[in-house]
N, C-alpha and C positions, 0 to 999 in steps of 0.2 A: 844472325836470326835476330829478330826485334823481341826485345823484352817487353812481357805484356805491361800495359799501364796500370798500376794501383789506384784503385777508387779512392776519391779525397775523401779523407779524414772530416767527420764534424767538430765545429769548435764549439767550445763549451761556452754557455753566456755569461756574460759578466757577474760577479758575484752580487753585486747591487741592484739587479736585475731580479732574480731570485729572492732576496729579502724582501722588496717590493709585493711580488705574488702572496707571500707566505701572509704577510700583515695585512693584505686585503680580504684573506681567508679569516682571518681571526677578527678582523672588523664585524665581516659578515656574521659570523659564528656569534660573536658579542651580542650583533643587534637582534639575533634571533633568540639568544638566551634572553635578553632583555623583554621582549616581546611576550614570550612563555612566560617569564616571572609574572609581569604585568597582567596577561591574562590568567592565570593561577590565582593573583591578589584579586582581580576583579572578582572570578570565580569564587574563592574563598568570603569573600563580602556578600556576595549573593548570596550565597548558601548560608553564611552564618544570621543574616538579615531574615532571610525565609525562616530557618532555624527556631530564631527569637520570635519572630512574630506566630509562628504556629505554636509556641510555648504559651505566649501571651493569649493567645485566641482561646487556649484551655480555660487560662486564668479569668478572663472575662466571660467565658461561659458561666465558668462556678460564680461569680461575682452577679452577674445577673438573675440568674436561679435565686441565690440567697436574697438578694434586692427587691426582687417581685414578690417572695413569699412574703417579705417584711412588709413591703408596701401594700400588698391585698388586706394583710392582718392590720395594719393600720395606715392610714393616709399619712399621718403625721411621721412616720420613721424615717430616721437619719439613713436615707439610701446613698447619701455620699460617702459617710464613715462606712457603711458596711461594704460598700463596692471597694473603697481603697483597702479595708483590710484583708477581703477575699483576694484581691489581683496579688497583693504583697505576700498573703501565704501561699497561693499556689503558683509561682512564678517559676521556681526551680529551674531557672535559666541562666544564662551568662551574665555574671552580675555586673562586668565591666561594660557590658552592653545597657544595660538596664538599672537597675537598681533606683539609685537615686532621679533617675533620669525619666523615670516613667510618670506620666499626666494621667489623671483618672478624669473621668468626667461622667454625669449622669444624666437622665432626662427622662421624664415619664411620658405614657400617653396610652391609648387605648386599641385594642386589637381586635379584629374579627367584627362579625356581625353583634355577638353578643355584648362588644365594647368591655372585653374582659382588661382589666387593671395591666399595664406593662411597664417594665424597665428598661432602657437599652443604657448599656456601660461602655464607653470609650474609652481604648488606653493608646497613648501616643509616647514614642520613645526616640530618641535621636543615635542612630547606630552611627556610630564613628568607623572610617574605613581603615583599611591597613596602609592603602596608599598613602604617601606623604602629602600629594598635592590634592587628594581627593577630599573634599568637604563632608560635613555628616550629613546622613540624610534622615528625614523622620519618617517612623513605619508607624503606621496607626491600624488597630483593629477593633471591632467592635461586636458587641454580642448583645441580643435582646432577648427577654422572656415576659411571658405572661402566666398570669393565673388564672385558671379556671375555676371558677367558684362551683361547690355544689350545693344543694341545697342545706340550708342549716334550721334545724328542730333543738329547741331547748326547753327544759323544765327548770323554772326557779323555784326553788322548794323553801318554804321559810314558815319558821314556828311560831304560833298564835296559842303559845302556851298560858298558862298563868304567870311565867316568868318575865313576858312581854307587858311591861306595863306599858304607858302613854309614851314616855320616853323612848324605851326600846322600840317601840312600834314605828315612830318618825324615825329613827335610825334606818330599821328596815326598808322604809318605803324611799328615803333617800338613796340607800343601796339599790334598791330594786330598780327605781327608774334610771339610775346610771348606768347600770348593768343593760338595761333593756334599750336606752336610746343606743348606747355604742356598739349593741350586739346587731341591732337592724341597720344602723347607719351605713349607708353607701352599700347596701346589700338587697338584689331584688328579691332572692328567695330566703329570708331569714325570718323565722317566727319565735316568740316566746310565748310559753305556757307557765302560769302562776299556780303555785298549788302550796296554800296555807293549809298547816295541818296542827291538829292538836292530838288528841288519841286517835283521831281519824280524820278523813277528809270529806268535806262537804262537797256531793257531786251534783246539787239543783242547779236548772238552767238559770236560776233566778234568786236576788238576794231581797231578804227583808232585815232592815235594821232592828238589832236586838234592844233597842232603847226605846224608839218610837214606837216599835211594831208596824212600821209602814214599808212597804205594803203589805197587807195580810194574805197569807198563802192559802191553800197552795195555788201557785200559777197553773195556767193549763199546761204550759213546758214542764212544768214539776211533776205533775200527774202521770203527763205522756211517759216521760222518763222513768217514772218509779213503775208503771205499770208494764213499760218495757224491758227493762232490766232484771225485775226480780223474777225470782222462781215463783209458780202458782201459788204455792204451800206456804211461802214467805210471807204475802200479805195476811194472814191470818194463820199464823205459828200456834201450834197446839199450846204450848203453855200460859197463852193468854184467852182460852174459853171461857173463863169465866168474867174477862171484860167483855167480849164479844156477846155474852148474853144480856148486857147490860143496854144494847143497842148500838154500838159502833159496830161497823161494817167489818172493818179490818185495819191496817195500820195504813192503808190508801182513804181512810175517812178524814173528811178534812178538818174535825175538830181535833184529832190526834196532835197534841203539842208541836211536834216535829213538822207536820205539815203545815200549821200555821205559820210558823215561823221560816218557812222554805228551807228547812234542815234536812239533806238527804245523805245519810251515810251508811251506805252499804258494804260488803264483804263477801268474799268468797277465796277458796283456797288457803285456810288459815294453817292448817296442817304441814308437818316439815316435807320438804321437797316439792309442795304446791305453788310454791311462791307468787300465790294469789292469783296465779293463769294468768299473768298481766299480759300475754301476747295473743290471749283468745278473745273472740267476739263477745260481746256483752249481753245479747237479749236471752232474757230467760235464765241467766247465771248465777245472781244475786241474792243474797239475803239480807236483811234489813236491819241496821241497831236500833234501838229505842233505849230509853233510859229509866228505868224502874229505879226511883229513887225517893228521898225525901224532898218535900218542894223547897228547903233553903237550899238545895245541891243543883237547883235546875238553872237553865239558861234565864234571863228576864225577858227572853223572845216571847213567850206564850205562857198562858196560865197551865199549870198541872192539872190532870184530872184525876180522880180517884173512884175506887170500885173496893167492894168485898171478894177475896179470893185468896187461892194459893199462892205461895213466892213464886214467880216465875224463874227467879234466878236457881231456884233450886229444886225446879221441877223433875219428878212428879209428885214430891212432898206437897201433901193435901191440908196443909194447916192454913184457915182460913184467916185473914185478917184483912185490916185496910191496907189496901196498897196503892200506891201512887205513880203516874207516869210524867215526867217532866220534861221540858224542852233540852235536849241534850247539849250539857255544857263542853261535852268533849268532842260534839261535831261543829267547825268554827264557821261561823256567821259569812265570813266571805269564802263562797264557791270555788271553787276550781274553775281558774279561766281558761279553754282550750287553747290552744296554737293560735296568735294571732299577732301581728304586726301594728295594730291600730294603737297607738301609744296614750292614746285618749281612753282606748278601753283599760289598758293596763295601768294608768295612774290612778283610774275610777276604782279598780278589784283593789289595789293597794291601800285606798282610802278606805275600804271597806273592812279591812282587818282590825280586827279587838283582840282583847285578853279572854282567852278559854281556861283549859284546865291541866290536865296532865298531857304526857308526850307518848307518841309510839312511832320511832323512828323505821323502823322496817315498814310499817303499814302505809307511811309517807310515801318513802321509795317507791312500793308498789304501784301506787297511784301515780305518782310522778312518771313511771314507766308506761302505764296505760294511757296518760296524756300525749305519749309519741308512738301509740302501737297502732299500724296500719289498720288491724283488728278493728278499732274505734272508727274507721272513716264513715261518713255516708249520714243520713238519717237515724240508722240505726245506733249510731255511736255518738261522737261529740257533733255530729251535723255542722261540718264545716265547707265551707267551698274551698277551690284551689287542688281537691284530691288531697287534702292532709288528716290526717298523718300519712306522710308517704312511705312506700315500701323500704324494707331492710336492704341493705346493700347484698346481701346473700341471695335475697330474691330477686335481686334486678335493679334496685333502687340506687338513687345518686343522691343520698340525704346524709349528713352528718348528725348522730343524734347523741343529746348528753344533757344530764341531770346534773344540776349545781345547788347543792344543798348547805344551809347555814345550821348550825347547831349552837344550843346554848347548854352547856353540862354544868353549870354553877348551881349546887344544893341539890342536885339529882339524886333522888332516893331509890326511885325505880324506874324503868320504862320497859317498855316492849313485855311485861310479864303481868297485864292487869285482863280484865275480862273480854277486851276488845280482840283478843289475841286468841280467843276461842269460839267454837260453835258455841250457840245458847244455851245455858245449863249444861256444859260440858267442860271439864278442866281443860287447861292448855296441853295441847298434844305434846307427850314426852314428858311433862313435868311431875317429878315424884316427890318434890318437898326436899330433895337433898339440895344445899346449895351447891356443890361442887358439879350434880349433874345440871341443876337449872342453869349453871353459868354455863356449860357445854353446848344446853340448847340454844340458848342465845345468839352464841358465837356461831352455832350451826345456821341459823336462821339469816345470819347476815351473811356469812359465806355461802349458801346455796343460791340465796336473791343474788349475791354479785354474780355467781358462775354463770346465772341465766341472762345478767347484762353482758358478761363478755362474750358468751356464746353470739349474741346478737350486735355485736360491736356498739353495745351501747355505752359510752362514755359516763363514769361517773366521778364528781368530784366534790370534796365535801370540806368545809373550812369550821373547825369547832372550836368556840372561845370556852374557857372555863378554869375555874379559880378553885383550889379544896380549903380545908377547913374553917368552913361556912356553918354557921351556929345552926344545928339542928330544930327547927321551930316547929316540929309535930307535937300535937298537944301531950303534954306531959313528958316528952324528952328532953334528954341532956347530952351534952357533947355536942360533936361537930361534924360535918358532912364533909366526906372528899369526893365531892359528886366527879371533878375533871379524871380523878386518877380513876375512879371506879369506871367511869365510861370506856376509857383508853383500856382495860382490863377485860372488860366484857364486851364492849362491841368491836373494840379496836383489831384482833385477828380476823374477824369476819369482816369487817370492810375493807380491811388491807386486801380481801380478794379484788376488790372493784377496781384496784388503783392499775393503771399502767405503767403509771409513773410515780416515784416516792411521793412525790409533791402534790399527788391528785388528792390526797388524805393529809388536811394540816390542820394542826392543832396550836392555838397560840394560848398564852397566857394573860387573860383577864376577867374580871367581875361579871359583865355583861355587854352587848352590843355596845352601848354607848360608849363604855369604857375603851373600847378597843375599834371604832369605828375608820379612824385614819388605818389602820393595818388591815381590816377585813377591806377596805376599799382596795389598799394595794395589790391584794391577793386576788380580788376578783378580778381587777385590772389584767394579771397574769393569766389568770383561769382564761378570761375572754380572748387575751392575745393566743393562748394556746389553742381556743376552740378554732377560732377565723383562720389561723396558721394549718390545722390540720384538716380544715374542710375544704382548703384549696389545692388545685393540682396544678403545679408549675412546669411548666414546659418551655424549651427554646423556641423560638420563632424565627430569629435570624443568626 
């Protein structure tokens, strides 16, 4: 019997062949790992650069917004330095990638149909790669922002009191021209109103030189405004009945001293809480100041008139005596100049300012607000073109409104406490004779007026110069006057209610405007920068 044949056995590969196979697999795996690592490195570099670029874009956005706002306020602003600071402050990214390697450049241009001022900020950095053989790659981002300028209306309120001699008036003219030129420069819709003030504000449309008395008033425009704005009863106040019996037709009679001198000082809303009704229309709303005083106390702008009758200041007292009406020295010879961007008109009105009498600050503030109130628009008001004054923001307007007031408190003995603050032949509302209560009254007047400004988003700036320990030159008086300190004590707490920022109300040491001109100029420049910035809306365009 044949034995079954066994299947042949497989022979094992030689050892060297197996080693070769395993080596090939290892090489393949190593190449695969190298590719994955390289891919990961490239991916990390890309992610790293993308993240860095995104963070840098946020930094250039902030830099462009800041630079555009500064450029809108001042065409000479150092936007390069501003951009560098904002990029550096807002990086918040991988300092190994950027840091000192970032390069920032800026360029200005105009944007849109309105040619809004704009700034482009470009930042570039060299992104180093993780791969040994890969060179650095430049990553560049840019942002651009434009400033949309709103209309700008500013009242510059300047004292023409007895303290403003020719030297100080010259300083006020220089300060006023500098401020006006820089306000309207490079702005299509920027206007300035000038509000000279003493005890009141002259709102005549026309000017008569108090020295030459030319031209003799009242002008036709003066008569028209007087008749339009005055209450019917104000033209023939009852306390002057004895004067009108002598042949004068009323306070509109062209022989009245204030009419001949083109002085038109009017008032309304003098009681607490009324705030001069500064945002109300003027037609048929005002009473008329006149000055019943000795001829020596009158303005040189017109001759006084006299008659016999009761004293109109203490009506209805019937004691008959010789009475005088003089041209009102407390009414500035330079009238309020309504909103304008005509530098010739501004320069002319500044040149018309002259030394007058005492001061009433709240009255000046009230008229400054009326210079910016839309209720005075049109022929019934300031008779301006360009639809001025424009609407308040709360009423849909796009206009930034501000009052800038200069004050000299040196030697101040009294303010906002004379008869100009009361209705004729009436006591000042709330005054009792107690110093403490009267102090509170003046504080309340300023505070409530400031509250009414804030409600209408009307910005208020004040620069007050003053010095204490001034010799009291009142007749028979002795000692010194601490006018600067008294003003801060009496008016300061109320005026502080006007301030949006603490720097809005500034007190500086100095005898008068001449002594502090350079410091006042610096402060006015800062106010102007603030006004121009706040009146611009900055937005990203790239």
